[in-house]
Chimera marker file (.cmm) of the C-alpha trace (Angstrom):
<marker_set name="trace">
<marker id="1" x="0.000" y="0.000" z="0.000" r="1" g="1" b="0" radius="0.5"/>
<marker id="2" x="1.293" y="3.464" z="-0.919" r="1" g="1" b="0" radius="0.5"/>
<marker id="3" x="1.462" y="5.798" z="2.112" r="1" g="1" b="0" radius="0.5"/>
<marker id="4" x="1.862" y="8.955" z="0.050" r="1" g="1" b="0" radius="0.5"/>
<marker id="5" x="-1.157" y="11.280" z="0.080" r="1" g="1" b="0" radius="0.5"/>
<marker id="6" x="-2.846" y="11.869" z="-3.247" r="1" g="1" b="0" radius="0.5"/>
<marker id="7" x="-2.171" y="15.294" z="-4.716" r="1" g="1" b="0" radius="0.5"/>
<marker id="8" x="-4.216" y="16.357" z="-7.684" r="1" g="1" b="0" radius="0.5"/>
<marker id="9" x="-2.283" y="17.634" z="-10.718" r="1" g="1" b="0" radius="0.5"/>
<marker id="10" x="-4.481" y="20.738" z="-10.730" r="1" g="1" b="0" radius="0.5"/>
<marker id="11" x="-3.205" y="21.735" z="-7.258" r="1" g="1" b="0" radius="0.5"/>
<marker id="12" x="0.387" y="21.310" z="-8.450" r="1" g="1" b="0" radius="0.5"/>
<marker id="13" x="-0.339" y="23.540" z="-11.463" r="1" g="1" b="0" radius="0.5"/>
<marker id="14" x="-1.857" y="26.199" z="-9.199" r="1" g="1" b="0" radius="0.5"/>
<marker id="15" x="1.255" y="26.150" z="-6.984" r="1" g="1" b="0" radius="0.5"/>
<marker id="16" x="3.450" y="26.700" z="-10.054" r="1" g="1" b="0" radius="0.5"/>
<marker id="17" x="1.340" y="29.719" z="-11.048" r="1" g="1" b="0" radius="0.5"/>
<marker id="18" x="1.709" y="31.221" z="-7.566" r="1" g="1" b="0" radius="0.5"/>
<marker id="19" x="5.487" y="30.739" z="-7.649" r="1" g="1" b="0" radius="0.5"/>
<marker id="20" x="5.737" y="32.515" z="-11.014" r="1" g="1" b="0" radius="0.5"/>
<marker id="21" x="3.551" y="35.466" z="-9.990" r="1" g="1" b="0" radius="0.5"/>
<marker id="22" x="6.415" y="37.981" z="-9.905" r="1" g="1" b="0" radius="0.5"/>
<marker id="23" x="8.503" y="39.743" z="-7.325" r="1" g="1" b="0" radius="0.5"/>
<marker id="24" x="7.930" y="41.012" z="-3.805" r="1" g="1" b="0" radius="0.5"/>
<marker id="25" x="8.770" y="44.405" z="-2.331" r="1" g="1" b="0" radius="0.5"/>
<marker id="26" x="9.905" y="43.845" z="1.253" r="1" g="1" b="0" radius="0.5"/>
<marker id="27" x="10.115" y="46.614" z="3.858" r="1" g="1" b="0" radius="0.5"/>
<marker id="28" x="12.493" y="46.197" z="6.821" r="1" g="1" b="0" radius="0.5"/>
<marker id="29" x="12.283" y="47.529" z="10.356" r="1" g="1" b="0" radius="0.5"/>
<marker id="30" x="14.516" y="50.287" z="11.657" r="1" g="1" b="0" radius="0.5"/>
<marker id="31" x="14.801" y="52.148" z="14.948" r="1" g="1" b="0" radius="0.5"/>
<marker id="32" x="14.569" y="55.591" z="13.347" r="1" g="1" b="0" radius="0.5"/>
<marker id="33" x="11.187" y="56.164" z="11.718" r="1" g="1" b="0" radius="0.5"/>
<marker id="34" x="7.818" y="56.511" z="13.437" r="1" g="1" b="0" radius="0.5"/>
<marker id="35" x="4.754" y="54.441" z="12.642" r="1" g="1" b="0" radius="0.5"/>
<marker id="36" x="3.078" y="57.525" z="11.172" r="1" g="1" b="0" radius="0.5"/>
<marker id="37" x="6.043" y="58.176" z="8.870" r="1" g="1" b="0" radius="0.5"/>
<marker id="38" x="6.039" y="54.577" z="7.591" r="1" g="1" b="0" radius="0.5"/>
<marker id="39" x="2.249" y="54.523" z="7.201" r="1" g="1" b="0" radius="0.5"/>
<marker id="40" x="2.265" y="57.761" z="5.194" r="1" g="1" b="0" radius="0.5"/>
<marker id="41" x="5.059" y="56.432" z="2.971" r="1" g="1" b="0" radius="0.5"/>
<marker id="42" x="3.155" y="53.217" z="2.250" r="1" g="1" b="0" radius="0.5"/>
<marker id="43" x="-0.018" y="55.136" z="1.436" r="1" g="1" b="0" radius="0.5"/>
<marker id="44" x="1.797" y="57.627" z="-0.805" r="1" g="1" b="0" radius="0.5"/>
<marker id="45" x="4.230" y="55.267" z="-2.519" r="1" g="1" b="0" radius="0.5"/>
<marker id="46" x="2.581" y="51.838" z="-2.557" r="1" g="1" b="0" radius="0.5"/>
<marker id="47" x="-0.990" y="53.150" z="-2.771" r="1" g="1" b="0" radius="0.5"/>
<marker id="48" x="-2.047" y="51.246" z="0.347" r="1" g="1" b="0" radius="0.5"/>
<marker id="49" x="-5.169" y="52.144" z="2.276" r="1" g="1" b="0" radius="0.5"/>
<marker id="50" x="-4.553" y="53.570" z="5.749" r="1" g="1" b="0" radius="0.5"/>
<marker id="51" x="-5.562" y="50.216" z="7.237" r="1" g="1" b="0" radius="0.5"/>
<marker id="52" x="-3.237" y="48.212" z="4.966" r="1" g="1" b="0" radius="0.5"/>
<marker id="53" x="-0.351" y="50.551" z="5.701" r="1" g="1" b="0" radius="0.5"/>
<marker id="54" x="-0.952" y="50.366" z="9.455" r="1" g="1" b="0" radius="0.5"/>
<marker id="55" x="-1.047" y="46.559" z="9.358" r="1" g="1" b="0" radius="0.5"/>
<marker id="56" x="2.190" y="46.446" z="7.364" r="1" g="1" b="0" radius="0.5"/>
<marker id="57" x="3.876" y="48.863" z="9.786" r="1" g="1" b="0" radius="0.5"/>
<marker id="58" x="2.871" y="46.651" z="12.724" r="1" g="1" b="0" radius="0.5"/>
<marker id="59" x="4.163" y="43.527" z="10.967" r="1" g="1" b="0" radius="0.5"/>
<marker id="60" x="7.457" y="45.248" z="10.158" r="1" g="1" b="0" radius="0.5"/>
<marker id="61" x="7.796" y="46.329" z="13.787" r="1" g="1" b="0" radius="0.5"/>
<marker id="62" x="6.927" y="42.899" z="15.242" r="1" g="1" b="0" radius="0.5"/>
<marker id="63" x="8.613" y="40.600" z="12.706" r="1" g="1" b="0" radius="0.5"/>
<marker id="64" x="11.425" y="42.754" z="11.321" r="1" g="1" b="0" radius="0.5"/>
<marker id="65" x="10.073" y="42.818" z="7.768" r="1" g="1" b="0" radius="0.5"/>
<marker id="66" x="6.909" y="42.608" z="5.705" r="1" g="1" b="0" radius="0.5"/>
<marker id="67" x="6.108" y="42.120" z="2.051" r="1" g="1" b="0" radius="0.5"/>
<marker id="68" x="4.278" y="45.317" z="1.165" r="1" g="1" b="0" radius="0.5"/>
<marker id="69" x="3.643" y="44.719" z="-2.544" r="1" g="1" b="0" radius="0.5"/>
<marker id="70" x="3.751" y="41.947" z="-5.153" r="1" g="1" b="0" radius="0.5"/>
<marker id="71" x="4.190" y="42.466" z="-8.875" r="1" g="1" b="0" radius="0.5"/>
<marker id="72" x="6.535" y="42.730" z="-11.787" r="1" g="1" b="0" radius="0.5"/>
<marker id="73" x="10.052" y="43.964" z="-11.091" r="1" g="1" b="0" radius="0.5"/>
<marker id="74" x="9.513" y="46.957" z="-13.371" r="1" g="1" b="0" radius="0.5"/>
<marker id="75" x="6.416" y="47.977" z="-11.367" r="1" g="1" b="0" radius="0.5"/>
<marker id="76" x="8.124" y="47.541" z="-7.987" r="1" g="1" b="0" radius="0.5"/>
<marker id="77" x="11.387" y="49.324" z="-8.830" r="1" g="1" b="0" radius="0.5"/>
<marker id="78" x="9.990" y="52.901" z="-8.652" r="1" g="1" b="0" radius="0.5"/>
<marker id="79" x="8.324" y="52.086" z="-5.301" r="1" g="1" b="0" radius="0.5"/>
<marker id="80" x="11.560" y="50.597" z="-3.966" r="1" g="1" b="0" radius="0.5"/>
<marker id="81" x="13.492" y="53.688" z="-5.056" r="1" g="1" b="0" radius="0.5"/>
<marker id="82" x="10.909" y="56.019" z="-3.487" r="1" g="1" b="0" radius="0.5"/>
<marker id="83" x="11.060" y="54.104" z="-0.183" r="1" g="1" b="0" radius="0.5"/>
<marker id="84" x="14.857" y="54.377" z="-0.247" r="1" g="1" b="0" radius="0.5"/>
<marker id="85" x="14.554" y="58.115" z="-0.942" r="1" g="1" b="0" radius="0.5"/>
<marker id="86" x="12.524" y="58.343" z="2.286" r="1" g="1" b="0" radius="0.5"/>
<marker id="87" x="15.392" y="56.563" z="4.087" r="1" g="1" b="0" radius="0.5"/>
<marker id="88" x="13.318" y="53.375" z="4.516" r="1" g="1" b="0" radius="0.5"/>
<marker id="89" x="15.050" y="50.050" z="3.977" r="1" g="1" b="0" radius="0.5"/>
<marker id="90" x="13.481" y="47.849" z="1.333" r="1" g="1" b="0" radius="0.5"/>
<marker id="91" x="14.443" y="45.320" z="-1.287" r="1" g="1" b="0" radius="0.5"/>
<marker id="92" x="12.886" y="43.566" z="-4.242" r="1" g="1" b="0" radius="0.5"/>
<marker id="93" x="12.939" y="39.787" z="-3.964" r="1" g="1" b="0" radius="0.5"/>
<marker id="94" x="12.369" y="37.473" z="-6.895" r="1" g="1" b="0" radius="0.5"/>
<link id1="1" id2="2" r="1" g="1" b="0" radius="0.2"/>
<link id1="2" id2="3" r="1" g="1" b="0" radius="0.2"/>
<link id1="3" id2="4" r="1" g="1" b="0" radius="0.2"/>
<link id1="4" id2="5" r="1" g="1" b="0" radius="0.2"/>
<link id1="5" id2="6" r="1" g="1" b="0" radius="0.2"/>
<link id1="6" id2="7" r="1" g="1" b="0" radius="0.2"/>
<link id1="7" id2="8" r="1" g="1" b="0" radius="0.2"/>
<link id1="8" id2="9" r="1" g="1" b="0" radius="0.2"/>
<link id1="9" id2="10" r="1" g="1" b="0" radius="0.2"/>
<link id1="10" id2="11" r="1" g="1" b="0" radius="0.2"/>
<link id1="11" id2="12" r="1" g="1" b="0" radius="0.2"/>
<link id1="12" id2="13" r="1" g="1" b="0" radius="0.2"/>
<link id1="13" id2="14" r="1" g="1" b="0" radius="0.2"/>
<link id1="14" id2="15" r="1" g="1" b="0" radius="0.2"/>
<link id1="15" id2="16" r="1" g="1" b="0" radius="0.2"/>
<link id1="16" id2="17" r="1" g="1" b="0" radius="0.2"/>
<link id1="17" id2="18" r="1" g="1" b="0" radius="0.2"/>
<link id1="18" id2="19" r="1" g="1" b="0" radius="0.2"/>
<link id1="19" id2="20" r="1" g="1" b="0" radius="0.2"/>
<link id1="20" id2="21" r="1" g="1" b="0" radius="0.2"/>
<link id1="21" id2="22" r="1" g="1" b="0" radius="0.2"/>
<link id1="22" id2="23" r="1" g="1" b="0" radius="0.2"/>
<link id1="23" id2="24" r="1" g="1" b="0" radius="0.2"/>
<link id1="24" id2="25" r="1" g="1" b="0" radius="0.2"/>
<link id1="25" id2="26" r="1" g="1" b="0" radius="0.2"/>
<link id1="26" id2="27" r="1" g="1" b="0" radius="0.2"/>
<link id1="27" id2="28" r="1" g="1" b="0" radius="0.2"/>
<link id1="28" id2="29" r="1" g="1" b="0" radius="0.2"/>
<link id1="29" id2="30" r="1" g="1" b="0" radius="0.2"/>
<link id1="30" id2="31" r="1" g="1" b="0" radius="0.2"/>
<link id1="31" id2="32" r="1" g="1" b="0" radius="0.2"/>
<link id1="32" id2="33" r="1" g="1" b="0" radius="0.2"/>
<link id1="33" id2="34" r="1" g="1" b="0" radius="0.2"/>
<link id1="34" id2="35" r="1" g="1" b="0" radius="0.2"/>
<link id1="35" id2="36" r="1" g="1" b="0" radius="0.2"/>
<link id1="36" id2="37" r="1" g="1" b="0" radius="0.2"/>
<link id1="37" id2="38" r="1" g="1" b="0" radius="0.2"/>
<link id1="38" id2="39" r="1" g="1" b="0" radius="0.2"/>
<link id1="39" id2="40" r="1" g="1" b="0" radius="0.2"/>
<link id1="40" id2="41" r="1" g="1" b="0" radius="0.2"/>
<link id1="41" id2="42" r="1" g="1" b="0" radius="0.2"/>
<link id1="42" id2="43" r="1" g="1" b="0" radius="0.2"/>
<link id1="43" id2="44" r="1" g="1" b="0" radius="0.2"/>
<link id1="44" id2="45" r="1" g="1" b="0" radius="0.2"/>
<link id1="45" id2="46" r="1" g="1" b="0" radius="0.2"/>
<link id1="46" id2="47" r="1" g="1" b="0" radius="0.2"/>
<link id1="47" id2="48" r="1" g="1" b="0" radius="0.2"/>
<link id1="48" id2="49" r="1" g="1" b="0" radius="0.2"/>
<link id1="49" id2="50" r="1" g="1" b="0" radius="0.2"/>
<link id1="50" id2="51" r="1" g="1" b="0" radius="0.2"/>
<link id1="51" id2="52" r="1" g="1" b="0" radius="0.2"/>
<link id1="52" id2="53" r="1" g="1" b="0" radius="0.2"/>
<link id1="53" id2="54" r="1" g="1" b="0" radius="0.2"/>
<link id1="54" id2="55" r="1" g="1" b="0" radius="0.2"/>
<link id1="55" id2="56" r="1" g="1" b="0" radius="0.2"/>
<link id1="56" id2="57" r="1" g="1" b="0" radius="0.2"/>
<link id1="57" id2="58" r="1" g="1" b="0" radius="0.2"/>
<link id1="58" id2="59" r="1" g="1" b="0" radius="0.2"/>
<link id1="59" id2="60" r="1" g="1" b="0" radius="0.2"/>
<link id1="60" id2="61" r="1" g="1" b="0" radius="0.2"/>
<link id1="61" id2="62" r="1" g="1" b="0" radius="0.2"/>
<link id1="62" id2="63" r="1" g="1" b="0" radius="0.2"/>
<link id1="63" id2="64" r="1" g="1" b="0" radius="0.2"/>
<link id1="64" id2="65" r="1" g="1" b="0" radius="0.2"/>
<link id1="65" id2="66" r="1" g="1" b="0" radius="0.2"/>
<link id1="66" id2="67" r="1" g="1" b="0" radius="0.2"/>
<link id1="67" id2="68" r="1" g="1" b="0" radius="0.2"/>
<link id1="68" id2="69" r="1" g="1" b="0" radius="0.2"/>
<link id1="69" id2="70" r="1" g="1" b="0" radius="0.2"/>
<link id1="70" id2="71" r="1" g="1" b="0" radius="0.2"/>
<link id1="71" id2="72" r="1" g="1" b="0" radius="0.2"/>
<link id1="72" id2="73" r="1" g="1" b="0" radius="0.2"/>
<link id1="73" id2="74" r="1" g="1" b="0" radius="0.2"/>
<link id1="74" id2="75" r="1" g="1" b="0" radius="0.2"/>
<link id1="75" id2="76" r="1" g="1" b="0" radius="0.2"/>
<link id1="76" id2="77" r="1" g="1" b="0" radius="0.2"/>
<link id1="77" id2="78" r="1" g="1" b="0" radius="0.2"/>
<link id1="78" id2="79" r="1" g="1" b="0" radius="0.2"/>
<link id1="79" id2="80" r="1" g="1" b="0" radius="0.2"/>
<link id1="80" id2="81" r="1" g="1" b="0" radius="0.2"/>
<link id1="81" id2="82" r="1" g="1" b="0" radius="0.2"/>
<link id1="82" id2="83" r="1" g="1" b="0" radius="0.2"/>
<link id1="83" id2="84" r="1" g="1" b="0" radius="0.2"/>
<link id1="84" id2="85" r="1" g="1" b="0" radius="0.2"/>
<link id1="85" id2="86" r="1" g="1" b="0" radius="0.2"/>
<link id1="86" id2="87" r="1" g="1" b="0" radius="0.2"/>
<link id1="87" id2="88" r="1" g="1" b="0" radius="0.2"/>
<link id1="88" id2="89" r="1" g="1" b="0" radius="0.2"/>
<link id1="89" id2="90" r="1" g="1" b="0" radius="0.2"/>
<link id1="90" id2="91" r="1" g="1" b="0" radius="0.2"/>
<link id1="91" id2="92" r="1" g="1" b="0" radius="0.2"/>
<link id1="92" id2="93" r="1" g="1" b="0" radius="0.2"/>
<link id1="93" id2="94" r="1" g="1" b="0" radius="0.2"/>
</marker_set>
């Protein structure tokens, strides 16, 4: 008897699609900027709602980093540069 669980091919295909969905813009914690500063930057630069930006700021504070945006590298690059211009630490991960 085979002890391996059955995995449908459709689920595997869906996982491949998720993996190929693009890049992530990750924001890192620092000890310099206030929550309000980070929230405003996320609203202005990443077009987050106030609530989204606040949740991201809390995650960055508690966990050290948070993915703030997903998308194509070319779409994330201007946001990454703008965050850096505001002295916030971010990177684009593929």
